[in-house]
DSSP file (Angstrom, degrees, kcal/mol; ACC not computed):
  #  RESIDUE AA STRUCTURE BP1 BP2  ACC     N-H-->O    O-->H-N    N-H-->O    O-->H-N    TCO  KAPPA ALPHA  PHI   PSI    X-CA   Y-CA   Z-CA
    1    1 A X              0   0    0      0, 0.0     2,-0.1     0, 0.0     0, 0.0   0.000 360.0 360.0 360.0 127.5  -63.8  -43.7  -23.6
    2    2 A X        -     0   0    0      1,-0.1     2,-0.1     2,-0.1     0, 0.0  -0.375 360.0-128.1 -72.4 145.0  -63.6  -41.4  -26.6
    3    3 A X    >>  -     0   0    0     -2,-0.1     4,-1.9     1,-0.1     3,-0.5  -0.305  33.0 -93.7 -82.6 176.6  -65.0  -42.5  -29.9
    4    4 A X  H 3> S+     0   0    0      1,-0.2     4,-1.6     2,-0.2     5,-0.1   0.824 122.1  57.4 -63.1 -34.3  -63.1  -42.5  -33.2
    5    5 A X  H 34 S+     0   0    0      1,-0.2     4,-0.5     2,-0.2    -1,-0.2   0.861 109.8  44.7 -67.5 -34.0  -64.3  -39.1  -34.3
    6    6 A X  H X> S+     0   0    0     -3,-0.5     3,-0.8     1,-0.2     4,-0.8   0.871 108.8  57.1 -73.9 -37.9  -62.9  -37.5  -31.1
    7    7 A X  H 3< S+     0   0    0     -4,-1.9     3,-0.5     1,-0.3    -2,-0.2   0.836 102.7  54.1 -65.1 -32.8  -59.6  -39.3  -31.3
    8    8 A X  T 3< S+     0   0    0     -4,-1.6    -1,-0.3     1,-0.2    -2,-0.2   0.702 105.7  54.4 -75.7 -16.9  -58.9  -38.0  -34.7
    9    9 A X  T <4 S+     0   0    0     -3,-0.8    -1,-0.2    -4,-0.5     2,-0.2   0.662  86.9  95.5 -88.9 -17.5  -59.3  -34.4  -33.5
   10   10 A X  S  < S-     0   0    0     -4,-0.8     2,-0.1    -3,-0.5     3,-0.1  -0.516  78.1-119.4 -76.7 139.0  -56.8  -34.6  -30.7
   11   11 A X        -     0   0    0     -2,-0.2     2,-0.2     1,-0.1    -1,-0.1  -0.402  34.4 -97.9 -72.6 154.6  -53.3  -33.4  -31.3
   12   12 A X        -     0   0    0     -2,-0.1     2,-0.4     1,-0.0    -1,-0.1  -0.492  37.9-148.8 -70.7 142.5  -50.4  -35.8  -30.9
   13   13 A X        +     0   0    0     -2,-0.2     2,-0.2    -3,-0.1    -1,-0.0  -0.920  51.1  49.4-115.1 139.4  -48.7  -35.6  -27.6
   14   14 A X  S    S-     0   0    0     -2,-0.4    -2,-0.0     2,-0.0     2,-0.0  -0.667  92.8 -25.8 126.5 179.0  -45.0  -36.3  -27.1
   15   15 A X        -     0   0    0     -2,-0.2     2,-0.5     1,-0.1    -2,-0.0  -0.320  53.4-139.1 -67.2 145.2  -41.7  -35.4  -28.7
   16   16 A X        -     0   0    0     -2,-0.0    -1,-0.1     1,-0.0    -2,-0.0  -0.898  28.2-108.9-103.1 130.3  -41.6  -34.3  -32.3
   17   17 A X        -     0   0    0     -2,-0.5     2,-0.2     1,-0.1     5,-0.0  -0.322  33.9-120.3 -60.0 136.7  -38.7  -35.7  -34.3
   18   18 A X    >   -     0   0    0      1,-0.1     3,-0.7     2,-0.0     4,-0.4  -0.527   8.8-132.2 -75.1 141.4  -36.1  -33.0  -35.2
   19   19 A X  G >  S+     0   0    0      1,-0.2     3,-1.0    -2,-0.2    -1,-0.1   0.786 107.7  63.0 -63.9 -23.6  -35.5  -32.5  -38.9
   20   20 A X  G >  S+     0   0    0      1,-0.2     3,-1.4     2,-0.2    -1,-0.2   0.835  92.9  61.5 -68.6 -31.9  -31.8  -32.6  -38.0
   21   21 A X  G <  S+     0   0    0     -3,-0.7    -1,-0.2     1,-0.3    -2,-0.2   0.636 100.9  55.6 -70.8 -11.1  -32.1  -36.2  -36.9
   22   22 A X  G <  S+     0   0    0     -3,-1.0    -1,-0.3    -4,-0.4    -2,-0.2   0.078  74.5 139.3-107.9  23.1  -33.2  -37.2  -40.4
   23   23 A X    <   -     0   0    0     -3,-1.4     3,-0.1     1,-0.1    -3,-0.1  -0.456  46.6-147.7 -70.4 138.2  -30.2  -35.8  -42.3
   24   24 A X  S    S-     0   0    0     -2,-0.1     2,-0.3     1,-0.1    -1,-0.1   0.856  74.2  -8.5 -74.9 -36.2  -29.0  -38.0  -45.1
   25   25 A X  S  > S-     0   0    0      1,-0.1     4,-2.1    -3,-0.0     5,-0.1  -0.882  82.0 -84.9-150.8-179.4  -25.3  -37.1  -44.7
   26   26 A X  H  > S+     0   0    0     -2,-0.3     4,-2.7     1,-0.2     5,-0.2   0.876 122.7  54.4 -63.1 -39.5  -23.0  -34.6  -43.0
   27   27 A X  H  > S+     0   0    0      1,-0.2     4,-2.4     2,-0.2    -1,-0.2   0.906 109.2  48.5 -62.8 -41.0  -23.5  -31.9  -45.6
   28   28 A X  H  > S+     0   0    0      2,-0.2     4,-2.5     1,-0.2    -1,-0.2   0.908 111.4  50.6 -63.5 -41.0  -27.3  -32.0  -45.1
   29   29 A X  H  X S+     0   0    0     -4,-2.1     4,-2.5     2,-0.2    -2,-0.2   0.930 111.1  47.4 -62.2 -46.0  -26.8  -31.9  -41.4
   30   30 A X  H  X S+     0   0    0     -4,-2.7     4,-2.5     1,-0.2    -1,-0.2   0.916 112.1  50.4 -62.6 -43.1  -24.6  -28.9  -41.6
   31   31 A X  H  X S+     0   0    0     -4,-2.4     4,-0.8     1,-0.2    -1,-0.2   0.908 111.7  47.6 -62.0 -42.7  -27.0  -27.1  -43.9
   32   32 A X  H  < S+     0   0    0     -4,-2.5     3,-0.5     1,-0.2    -1,-0.2   0.888 112.0  49.9 -67.4 -38.7  -30.0  -27.8  -41.6
   33   33 A X  H >< S+     0   0    0     -4,-2.5     3,-1.8     1,-0.2     6,-0.5   0.913 107.4  54.0 -65.2 -41.1  -28.0  -26.5  -38.6
   34   34 A X  H 3< S+     0   0    0     -4,-2.5    -1,-0.2     1,-0.3     8,-0.2   0.670 100.5  60.9 -69.3 -14.8  -27.0  -23.4  -40.4
   35   35 A X  T 3< S+     0   0    0     -4,-0.8     2,-0.5    -3,-0.5    -1,-0.3   0.483  89.4  86.4 -87.0  -1.8  -30.6  -22.6  -41.2
   36   36 A X  S X> S-     0   0    0     -3,-1.8     3,-1.7    -4,-0.2     4,-0.7  -0.857  85.2-130.5 -96.3 128.9  -31.3  -22.5  -37.4
   37   37 A X  G >4 S+     0   0    0     -2,-0.5     3,-0.7     1,-0.3    -1,-0.1   0.807 104.5  60.5 -51.4 -33.8  -30.6  -19.1  -35.9
   38   38 A X  G 34 S+     0   0    0      1,-0.2    -1,-0.3    -5,-0.0    -4,-0.1   0.840 114.4  34.1 -63.3 -32.3  -28.4  -20.5  -33.1
   39   39 A X  G <4 S+     0   0    0     -3,-1.7    -1,-0.2    -6,-0.5    -2,-0.2   0.339  88.3 122.8-106.9   5.2  -25.9  -22.0  -35.6
   40   40 A X    <<  -     0   0    0     -4,-0.7     3,-0.1    -3,-0.7    -5,-0.1  -0.402  40.7-167.7 -70.7 143.7  -26.1  -19.3  -38.3
   41   41 A X  S    S+     0   0    0      1,-0.3     2,-0.3    -7,-0.2    -1,-0.1   0.585  78.0  25.7-103.3 -15.2  -22.8  -17.7  -39.3
   42   42 A X    >   -     0   0    0     -8,-0.2     3,-0.7     1,-0.1    -1,-0.3  -0.901  56.0-161.1-152.5 119.0  -24.4  -14.9  -41.4
   43   43 A X  G >  S+     0   0    0     -2,-0.3     3,-1.2     1,-0.2     4,-0.3   0.784  90.9  65.7 -69.2 -26.6  -27.9  -13.4  -41.0
   44   44 A X  G 3  S+     0   0    0      1,-0.3     3,-0.4     2,-0.1    -1,-0.2   0.793 101.3  48.6 -68.3 -27.1  -27.7  -11.9  -44.6
   45   45 A X  G <  S+     0   0    0     -3,-0.7    -1,-0.3     1,-0.2    -2,-0.2   0.391  88.0  89.7 -91.0   3.7  -27.6  -15.3  -46.2
   46   46 A X  S <  S-     0   0    0     -3,-1.2     3,-0.2     1,-0.2    -1,-0.2   0.712  86.0-131.5 -77.4 -20.5  -30.6  -16.7  -44.2
   47   47 A X        -     0   0    0     -3,-0.4     3,-0.3    -4,-0.3    -1,-0.2  -0.208  20.2 -90.7  89.0 172.1  -33.3  -15.6  -46.5
   48   48 A X  S    S+     0   0    0      1,-0.2    -1,-0.1    -2,-0.1     6,-0.1   0.342 103.9  83.7-106.6   5.9  -36.5  -13.8  -45.7
   49   49 A X  S    S+     0   0    0     -3,-0.2     2,-0.6     1,-0.1    -1,-0.2   0.430  73.4  82.0 -90.6   2.1  -38.8  -16.8  -45.0
   50   50 A X     >  -     0   0    0     -3,-0.3     4,-2.0     1,-0.1     3,-0.3  -0.907  59.4-165.0-111.6 108.4  -37.8  -17.2  -41.4
   51   51 A X  H  > S+     0   0    0     -2,-0.6     4,-2.1     1,-0.2     5,-0.1   0.835  89.9  56.4 -62.3 -32.4  -39.5  -14.8  -39.0
   52   52 A X  H  > S+     0   0    0      2,-0.2     4,-2.0     1,-0.2    -1,-0.2   0.901 108.3  47.5 -65.3 -39.6  -37.0  -15.5  -36.2
   53   53 A X  H  > S+     0   0    0     -3,-0.3     4,-2.5     2,-0.2    -2,-0.2   0.900 109.5  52.9 -68.3 -40.5  -34.1  -14.5  -38.5
   54   54 A X  H  X S+     0   0    0     -4,-2.0     4,-2.0     1,-0.2    -1,-0.2   0.892 109.0  50.3 -61.9 -38.9  -36.0  -11.3  -39.5
   55   55 A X  H  X S+     0   0    0     -4,-2.1     4,-2.0     2,-0.2    -1,-0.2   0.902 110.1  50.1 -65.4 -40.7  -36.4  -10.4  -35.8
   56   56 A X  H  X S+     0   0    0     -4,-2.0     4,-2.7     1,-0.2    -2,-0.2   0.889 108.5  52.7 -64.5 -39.1  -32.7  -11.0  -35.2
   57   57 A X  H  X S+     0   0    0     -4,-2.5     4,-1.8     2,-0.2    -1,-0.2   0.911 107.4  52.0 -62.1 -41.1  -31.8   -8.8  -38.1
   58   58 A X  H  < S+     0   0    0     -4,-2.0    -1,-0.2     1,-0.2    -2,-0.2   0.918 112.9  44.6 -61.2 -43.7  -34.0   -6.0  -36.7
   59   59 A X  H >< S+     0   0    0     -4,-2.0     3,-1.1     1,-0.2    -2,-0.2   0.893 110.6  54.8 -66.7 -39.5  -32.3   -6.3  -33.4
   60   60 A X  H 3< S+     0   0    0     -4,-2.7    -1,-0.2     1,-0.3    -2,-0.2   0.826 116.0  36.7 -65.4 -31.5  -28.8   -6.4  -35.0
   61   61 A X  T 3< S+     0   0    0     -4,-1.8     2,-1.1    -5,-0.2    -1,-0.3   0.151  84.7 109.6-108.7  18.9  -29.3   -3.2  -36.9
   62   62 A X    <   +     0   0    0     -3,-1.1     2,-0.3    -4,-0.1    -1,-0.1  -0.495  60.1  80.6 -97.9  65.1  -31.3   -1.3  -34.3
   63   63 A X  S    S-     0   0    0     -2,-1.1     5,-0.1    -3,-0.0    -3,-0.0  -0.970  89.9 -72.0-156.3 164.2  -28.7    1.3  -33.3
   64   64 A X     >  -     0   0    0     -2,-0.3     4,-2.6     1,-0.1     3,-0.2  -0.248  46.8-115.3 -60.2 149.3  -27.4    4.6  -34.6
   65   65 A X  H  > S+     0   0    0      1,-0.2     4,-2.7     2,-0.2     5,-0.2   0.860 114.4  52.9 -56.0 -39.2  -25.1    4.4  -37.7
   66   66 A X  H  > S+     0   0    0      2,-0.2     4,-2.0     1,-0.2    -1,-0.2   0.915 112.3  44.8 -64.4 -41.5  -22.0    5.6  -35.9
   67   67 A X  H  > S+     0   0    0     -3,-0.2     4,-2.5     2,-0.2    -2,-0.2   0.897 112.9  51.1 -68.6 -40.1  -22.4    3.0  -33.1
   68   68 A X  H  X S+     0   0    0     -4,-2.6     4,-2.6     2,-0.2    -2,-0.2   0.918 109.4  51.0 -62.3 -43.3  -23.2    0.3  -35.7
   69   69 A X  H  X S+     0   0    0     -4,-2.7     4,-2.3    -5,-0.2    -2,-0.2   0.911 111.0  48.2 -60.7 -43.1  -20.0    1.2  -37.6
   70   70 A X  H  X S+     0   0    0     -4,-2.0     4,-2.4     2,-0.2    -1,-0.2   0.907 111.7  49.3 -65.3 -41.5  -17.9    1.1  -34.5
   71   71 A X  H  X S+     0   0    0     -4,-2.5     4,-2.3     2,-0.2    -2,-0.2   0.897 111.8  48.7 -64.8 -40.2  -19.4   -2.3  -33.5
   72   72 A X  H  X S+     0   0    0     -4,-2.6     4,-2.4     2,-0.2    -1,-0.2   0.889 111.0  50.5 -66.6 -38.4  -18.7   -3.7  -37.0
   73   73 A X  H  X S+     0   0    0     -4,-2.3     4,-2.4     2,-0.2    -2,-0.2   0.919 110.0  50.5 -63.9 -42.8  -15.2   -2.4  -36.9
   74   74 A X  H  X S+     0   0    0     -4,-2.4     4,-2.1     2,-0.2    -2,-0.2   0.914 111.0  48.2 -61.4 -43.4  -14.6   -4.1  -33.5
   75   75 A X  H  X S+     0   0    0     -4,-2.3     4,-2.4     1,-0.2    -1,-0.2   0.888 109.6  53.5 -64.9 -38.0  -16.0   -7.4  -34.9
   76   76 A X  H  X S+     0   0    0     -4,-2.4     4,-2.3     1,-0.2    -2,-0.2   0.906 107.6  50.9 -60.8 -41.7  -13.7   -7.0  -37.9
   77   77 A X  H  X S+     0   0    0     -4,-2.4     4,-2.3     2,-0.2    -2,-0.2   0.900 109.5  50.3 -61.8 -41.1  -10.7   -6.5  -35.5
   78   78 A X  H  X S+     0   0    0     -4,-2.1     4,-1.5     2,-0.2    -2,-0.2   0.916 111.4  47.8 -63.6 -43.4  -11.7   -9.7  -33.6
   79   79 A X  H  <>S+     0   0    0     -4,-2.4     5,-2.9     1,-0.2    -1,-0.2   0.878 110.2  53.1 -65.2 -36.9  -11.9  -11.6  -36.9
   80   80 A X  H ><5S+     0   0    0     -4,-2.3     3,-1.6     1,-0.2    -2,-0.2   0.914 106.5  52.0 -63.7 -42.6   -8.6  -10.2  -37.9
   81   81 A X  H 3<5S+     0   0    0     -4,-2.3    -1,-0.2     1,-0.3    -2,-0.2   0.839 108.8  51.0 -62.0 -32.6   -7.0  -11.4  -34.6
   82   82 A X  T 3<5S-     0   0    0     -4,-1.5    -1,-0.3    -5,-0.2    -2,-0.2   0.400 118.1-116.6 -84.2   3.3   -8.4  -14.9  -35.3
   83   83 A X  T < 5S+     0   0    0     -3,-1.6     2,-1.2     1,-0.2    -3,-0.2   0.738  72.6 138.1  64.6  25.9   -6.8  -14.7  -38.8
   84   84 A X     >< +     0   0    0     -5,-2.9     4,-2.4     1,-0.2    -1,-0.2  -0.646  23.4 167.7 -93.3  73.6  -10.3  -14.9  -40.5
   85   85 A X  H  >  +     0   0    0     -2,-1.2     4,-2.5     1,-0.2    -1,-0.2   0.857  67.2  52.3 -65.2 -39.5   -9.2  -12.2  -42.9
   86   86 A X  H  > S+     0   0    0      1,-0.2     4,-1.9     2,-0.2    -1,-0.2   0.923 112.5  46.0 -63.4 -42.9  -12.1  -12.6  -45.4
   87   87 A X  H  > S+     0   0    0      2,-0.2     4,-2.2     1,-0.2    -2,-0.2   0.899 110.8  54.1 -65.1 -39.7  -14.6  -12.2  -42.5
   88   88 A X  H  X S+     0   0    0     -4,-2.4     4,-2.7     1,-0.2    -2,-0.2   0.917 107.3  50.4 -60.3 -43.8  -12.7   -9.2  -41.2
   89   89 A X  H  X S+     0   0    0     -4,-2.5     4,-2.7     1,-0.2    -1,-0.2   0.896 108.2  53.5 -62.2 -40.0  -12.9   -7.5  -44.6
   90   90 A X  H  X S+     0   0    0     -4,-1.9     4,-2.3     2,-0.2    -1,-0.2   0.929 111.6  44.9 -60.0 -45.1  -16.6   -8.1  -44.7
   91   91 A X  H  X S+     0   0    0     -4,-2.2     4,-2.3     2,-0.2    -2,-0.2   0.909 113.4  49.6 -67.5 -41.3  -17.1   -6.4  -41.3
   92   92 A X  H  X S+     0   0    0     -4,-2.7     4,-2.2     2,-0.2    -2,-0.2   0.913 111.0  50.3 -62.8 -41.6  -14.8   -3.5  -42.2
   93   93 A X  H  X S+     0   0    0     -4,-2.7     4,-1.8     1,-0.2    -2,-0.2   0.922 111.8  46.9 -62.7 -44.7  -16.6   -3.0  -45.5
   94   94 A X  H  X S+     0   0    0     -4,-2.3     4,-2.2     1,-0.2    -1,-0.2   0.874 109.4  55.2 -65.2 -36.1  -20.0   -2.9  -43.7
   95   95 A X  H  X S+     0   0    0     -4,-2.3     4,-2.0     1,-0.2    -2,-0.2   0.912 107.1  49.8 -62.6 -41.8  -18.6   -0.6  -41.1
   96   96 A X  H  X>S+     0   0    0     -4,-2.2     5,-2.0     1,-0.2     4,-0.6   0.883 108.7  52.9 -64.4 -37.7  -17.5    1.9  -43.8
   97   97 A X  H ><5S+     0   0    0     -4,-1.8     3,-0.7     1,-0.2    -1,-0.2   0.914 112.4  44.2 -63.7 -42.7  -21.0    1.7  -45.3
   98   98 A X  H 3<5S+     0   0    0     -4,-2.2    -1,-0.2     1,-0.2    -2,-0.2   0.823 109.0  57.1 -71.2 -30.4  -22.7    2.5  -42.0
   99   99 A X  H 3<5S-     0   0    0     -4,-2.0    -1,-0.2    -5,-0.2    -2,-0.2   0.598 113.7-118.0 -78.2  -9.8  -20.2    5.3  -41.3
  100  100 A X  T X<5 +     0   0    0     -3,-0.7     3,-1.3    -4,-0.6     4,-0.2   0.643  69.3 137.6  86.7  14.9  -21.1    7.0  -44.5
  101  101 A X  G > < +     0   0    0     -5,-2.0     3,-1.2     1,-0.3    -4,-0.2   0.762  64.1  66.4 -67.6 -23.3  -17.7    6.8  -46.2
  102  102 A X  G 3  S+     0   0    0     -6,-0.5    -1,-0.3     1,-0.2    -5,-0.1   0.714  99.4  53.6 -70.5 -15.9  -19.3    5.8  -49.5
  103  103 A X  G <         0   0    0     -3,-1.3    -1,-0.2     1,-0.2    -2,-0.2   0.463 360.0 360.0 -93.0  -2.7  -20.8    9.3  -49.7
  104  104 A X    <         0   0    0     -3,-1.2    -1,-0.2    -4,-0.2    -2,-0.1   0.449 360.0 360.0 -92.2 360.0  -17.5   11.2  -49.2
């Protein structure tokens, strides 16, 4: 049988409560979900303190500029079809930046 000094050194075993389960209201819940990479709608607004998000950003931008521009344009087209016009404009603008149009 372990003595008290050994028992205090052992890590707790079992499920750890999720921070989402302790949300005070719906807005807090939505904010906490959006800080999780699975539920994020924009990597640029995530901040730099989350290593998982930084890794996702690296993957998202790890292609040649021409290919990145085409992918952003395609995503803009998809958002336009869904009538998410503001999001479509964001993707089109980013596509132009990658394509080098600001230098022309």
